[in-house]
C-alpha atoms as one frame of an Amber mdcrd trajectory, in Angstrom:
protein
 109.177  88.492  68.511 105.459  89.360  68.369 104.040  90.739  71.588 100.474
  89.755  70.707  99.331  86.235  69.847  97.197  85.589  66.779  94.218  87.836
  66.048  91.719  85.111  67.009  93.380  84.445  70.378  93.716  88.182  71.069
  90.032  88.860  70.440  89.015  85.725  72.348  91.044  86.636  75.464  89.988
  90.294  75.418  86.311  89.387  75.012  86.408  86.920  77.916  88.127  89.491
  80.119  85.802  92.419  79.327  82.534  90.449  79.465  83.328  88.793  82.795
  84.637  92.018  84.361  81.531  94.022  83.498  79.254  91.137  84.472  80.845
  91.113  87.929  80.534  94.911  88.070  76.802  94.772  87.295  76.273  92.154
  89.989  78.223  94.158  92.594  76.415  97.404  91.765  73.023  95.709  91.977
  73.772  94.123  95.369  75.515  97.150  96.896  72.911  99.618  95.619  70.170
  97.479  97.141  71.962  97.363 100.507  72.582 101.111 100.374  68.906 101.821
  99.685  67.901  99.781 102.733  69.561 102.394 104.910  68.889 105.579 102.948
  65.419 105.130 101.446  63.802 105.543 104.869  65.602 108.856 105.417  64.589
 110.098 101.969  60.917 109.164 102.307  60.756 110.557 105.845  61.057 114.091
 104.432  57.592 115.568 103.695  56.996 115.837  99.964  59.526 113.182  98.948
  58.280 110.155  97.007  59.549 107.277  94.873  60.937 109.736  92.346  63.340
 111.089  94.962  64.514 107.550  95.726  65.242 107.033  92.024  66.997 110.393
  91.990  69.212 109.158  94.820  69.977 105.995  92.842  71.084 108.020  89.801
  73.501 110.011  91.964  74.763 107.153  94.165  75.178 104.422  91.535  78.023
 106.223  89.668  79.985 106.403  92.937  79.592 102.667  93.485  80.609 101.930
  89.883  83.743 104.084  90.148  84.765 102.615  93.495  84.260  98.939  92.640
  85.348  98.897  88.997  88.937  97.846  89.899  87.532  95.114  92.196  85.329
  93.914  89.337  88.288  93.803  86.960  90.248  91.764  89.508  87.412  89.264
  89.996  86.683  89.156  86.258  90.334  88.411  85.560  90.403  85.642  88.153
  87.250  84.057  86.691  88.733  84.264  83.187  92.046  82.713  84.218  90.339
  80.021  86.282  88.203  79.044  83.281  91.181  79.007  80.913  93.286  77.015
  83.352  90.543  74.506  84.106  90.000  73.854  80.389  93.770  73.535  79.808
  93.679  76.426  77.346  96.683  78.072  79.003  98.648  74.844  78.582  97.658
  74.745  74.918  98.759  78.336  74.338 102.099  77.765  76.059 102.592  74.556
  74.057 102.058  76.648  70.908 105.020  78.803  71.893 103.319  81.759  73.594
 105.041  83.308  76.586 103.229  84.403  79.730 103.388  88.054  78.664 101.943
  87.215  75.257  99.033  85.425  76.920  98.429  88.456  79.143  98.899  91.049
  76.364  95.248  91.103  75.161  94.097  91.687  78.732  96.586  94.517  79.190
  95.215  96.303  76.136  91.602  95.685  77.162  92.303  96.923  80.714  93.907
 100.077  79.267  90.656 100.730  77.418  88.710 100.125  80.630  91.027 102.589
  82.441  90.366 105.269  79.810  86.599 104.733  80.070  86.868 104.865  83.875
  88.774 108.178  83.808  86.228 109.825  81.490  83.327 108.380  83.500  84.786
 109.726  86.751  85.250 113.214  85.304  81.967 113.518  83.416  79.529 111.555
  85.607  80.915 110.717  89.056  82.334 114.108  90.114  79.193 116.204  89.349
  76.884 113.640  90.947  79.113 113.439  94.029  78.800 117.182  94.505  75.008
 117.115  94.059  74.607 114.199  96.447  76.700 115.857  99.171  74.639 119.044
  98.925  71.425 117.021  99.099  72.676 115.028 102.108  73.681 118.234 103.885
  70.081 119.387 103.403  68.949 116.031 104.913  67.264 115.095 101.621  65.035
 118.149 101.780  64.648 121.094  99.420  67.985 122.569  98.360  68.323 126.308
  98.732  69.148 128.189  95.522  72.735 129.185  94.961  73.750 132.556  96.373
  76.808 134.778  96.372  77.543 134.040 100.024  80.434 131.841 101.068  80.180
 130.326 104.524  82.743 129.362 107.187  85.868 130.581 105.367  89.263 130.223
 107.056  92.455 132.109 106.180  95.850 131.519 107.745  98.463 134.266 107.998
 101.680 133.042 109.579 100.630 131.401 112.833  97.374 133.382 113.108  93.942
 132.246 111.922  91.005 134.322 110.660  87.517 132.826 110.415  84.584 134.505
 108.667  81.115 133.098 109.265  80.070 134.373 105.836  81.697 136.314 103.019
  79.693 138.640 100.773  80.757 140.520  97.679  84.084 140.488  95.872  87.106
 142.682  95.322  87.569 145.693  97.573  83.829 145.700  98.342  84.000 142.406
 100.186  82.343 142.197 103.615  83.080 139.600 106.310  80.386 138.697 108.851
  80.857 137.031 112.251  84.628 137.443 112.254  86.926 135.633 114.677  90.685
 136.217 114.773  92.946 133.805 116.665  96.370 135.332 117.411  98.995 132.789
 118.404 102.474 133.068 119.874 105.067 130.422 120.838 102.767 127.631 119.705
  99.868 128.725 121.942  96.798 130.921 121.712  97.512 134.518 122.802  94.406
 136.534 121.949  90.956 136.118 120.406  89.269 138.986 118.553  85.596 138.850
 117.577  83.579 141.310 115.523  80.175 141.291 113.826  81.684 142.410 110.509
  84.857 143.551 108.788  85.544 145.671 105.691  88.634 146.008 103.498  90.012
 149.551 103.905  93.468 150.821 102.905  95.025 147.376 102.377  93.875 146.193
 105.813  90.720 144.959 107.529  88.617 147.292 109.653  86.716 145.500 112.437
  83.768 147.424 113.819  82.501 146.990 117.397  85.185 144.407 118.087  85.906
 142.601 121.338  89.325 141.304 122.352  89.966 138.502 124.827  93.448 138.088
 126.299  94.100 134.447 127.145  96.850 135.124 129.675  94.953 137.714 131.734
  91.397 136.590 130.815  90.532 140.262 130.251  87.890 141.200 127.700  87.978
 144.634 126.060  85.590 146.348 123.641  87.060 148.365 120.773  84.909 150.451
 118.433  87.290 150.198 115.468  90.251 147.862 115.128  92.562 147.448 112.122
  94.144 144.044 111.530  95.464 141.872 108.726  97.574 144.281 106.703  98.637
 142.542 103.512  95.809 139.977 103.563  94.097 140.566 100.214  90.339 140.021
  99.699  90.883 137.291  97.121  92.088 134.967  99.895  88.555 134.911 101.307
  87.091 134.005  97.915  88.770 130.591  97.901  86.464 128.025  99.465  87.267
 124.632 100.911  87.765 122.342  97.947  86.316 118.834  97.836  88.606 116.896
  95.518  86.109 114.083  94.983  83.490 116.541  93.684  85.703 118.100  91.009
  86.923 116.763  87.682  90.646 116.577  86.923  91.172 119.982  85.266  88.896
 121.982  87.627  90.657 120.379  90.593  94.030 121.334  89.129  92.886 124.962
  88.806  91.473 124.921  92.353  94.823 123.666  93.684  96.599 126.546  91.907
  94.171 129.034  93.499  94.642 127.541  96.954  98.409 127.543  96.568  98.309
 131.215  95.540  96.207 131.920  98.647  98.854 130.314 100.851  96.847 127.241
 101.786  98.048 123.659 102.177  97.264 121.540  99.102  99.105 118.249  99.766
  95.935 116.217 100.306  94.275 117.671  97.187  97.379 116.993  95.102  97.232
 113.370  96.247  93.583 113.177  95.139  94.506 114.825  91.826  97.208 112.295
  91.010  94.999 109.447  92.210  92.413 110.456  89.582  95.004 109.089  87.129
  96.478 106.274  89.220  93.055 104.948  90.268  91.737 104.116  86.777  95.179
 102.831  85.729  95.031 100.293  88.565  92.964  98.127  86.191  96.239  97.533
  84.308  97.632  95.747  87.356  94.764  93.313  87.775  95.733  90.852  84.966
  99.311  90.892  86.253  98.392  90.329  89.912  95.820  87.653  89.069  98.160
  85.795  86.691  99.054  83.341  89.461  95.594  81.836  88.946  96.532  80.945
  85.360 100.141  79.859  85.781 101.161  79.209  89.367 104.481  78.057  90.755
 103.715  74.377  90.360 101.269  72.571  88.082  99.694  70.699  90.934  96.137
  71.385  89.848  95.391  73.433  92.972  93.241  75.870  90.998  91.264  77.114
  93.998  94.423  77.826  95.993  95.949  79.768  93.088  92.746  81.784  92.641
  92.749  82.663  96.343  96.402  83.736  96.100  95.594  85.964  93.134  92.649
  87.502  94.976  94.759  88.075  98.098  97.464  89.809  96.064  94.919  92.052
  94.377  93.161  93.016  97.596  96.513  93.694  99.243  97.072  96.307  96.565
  93.780  98.026  97.394  94.666  98.058 101.103  98.088  99.551 100.346  96.505
 102.118  98.026  94.027 103.322 100.659  96.749 103.361 103.315  99.018 105.483
 101.109  96.196 107.961 100.426  95.489 108.247 104.157  99.170 108.883 104.872
  99.213 111.477 102.107  96.239 113.283 103.670  98.124 113.373 106.980 101.189
 114.804 105.243 103.374 111.787 106.008 103.814 110.937 102.301 104.425 113.359
  99.436 101.358 113.536  97.127 102.937 111.714  94.174 104.150 108.864  96.397
 100.711 108.567  98.013  99.087 108.259  94.575 101.668 106.348  92.538 103.678
 104.460  95.166 101.366 101.410  95.533 100.859 101.236  91.762 104.605 101.122
  91.015 105.314  98.774  93.939 102.760  96.155  92.894 103.718  96.534  89.243
 107.239  95.487  90.195 105.943  92.693  92.461 103.689  91.310  89.731 106.393
  91.459  87.070 108.956  89.873  89.408 106.678  86.947  90.233 105.706  86.443
  86.583 109.257  86.597  85.223 110.810  84.379  87.899 108.098  81.717  87.650
 107.115  81.774  83.975 109.731  83.528  81.849
């Protein structure tokens, strides 16, 4: 009737699981960071003025990304090593002989993995997201000096019905907003009908006034110059204040607010919603690792084929990661709803793991 075994066994199992998981994580981060530096250190040092300090700065921004990405892999490998050790020393047999069920043996690891998931979520929000944003800005500058922040917003797109409006840069806010290098793509019947270009546009009387505009008719290939042209009635200035959102560079709550802003501006948010939900499902994937790797401890037959059972556990775990990435890709394409893209693989492999464990051990 007790879900957990004795206190000594609980602490012993949890300690083995946590120590081996983080040991594998440290080894993976060290190896992968070294390989990453082999390709990037040359680019960093090639910039005049950069030195060893800039390489270390890159490490501080890149290492959190590697930790966040490979933490679930480390938990899987740490679980397999723990189960292989317990099985080889016949400790699992001893625990089952004492009356413990398979779920009771796994219970300490479930609790420990829940703690790891909580740490992973906080780490992703506090450390990984800000460093991801800084690293992307630095890479865009080709590891050179980063320009100070300004009020300008570059390459902003707004969709109104089937038409598209592109502003090379957006300055100001409210009714005083100014669009530079404006291009308007008017579409009809699924094809491009007309292209309007203008050096700037201002918001006047609930519409946009294009000065010194040029129109190009696709059907007739005629180009016409217009001194003043009014377009976009009903398109409010706030729609040009919403930038392209990088879900990986934002924490959970800021990303949720950005999705609300984009939705209010009439933009598609399915891919960002998938990333938002995956910020929860990703860390919780550590809960699945003890369940998926349990075949290494129990197995269908006590034939002593420890290596084969460990390989099966590893294959099951890596299949989950493949399915998870595939679901996210399908969510970005709009083929899957966001919550299915984020939670579908988690729920599927939770059922698979429980089915295998109950039918073979319970």
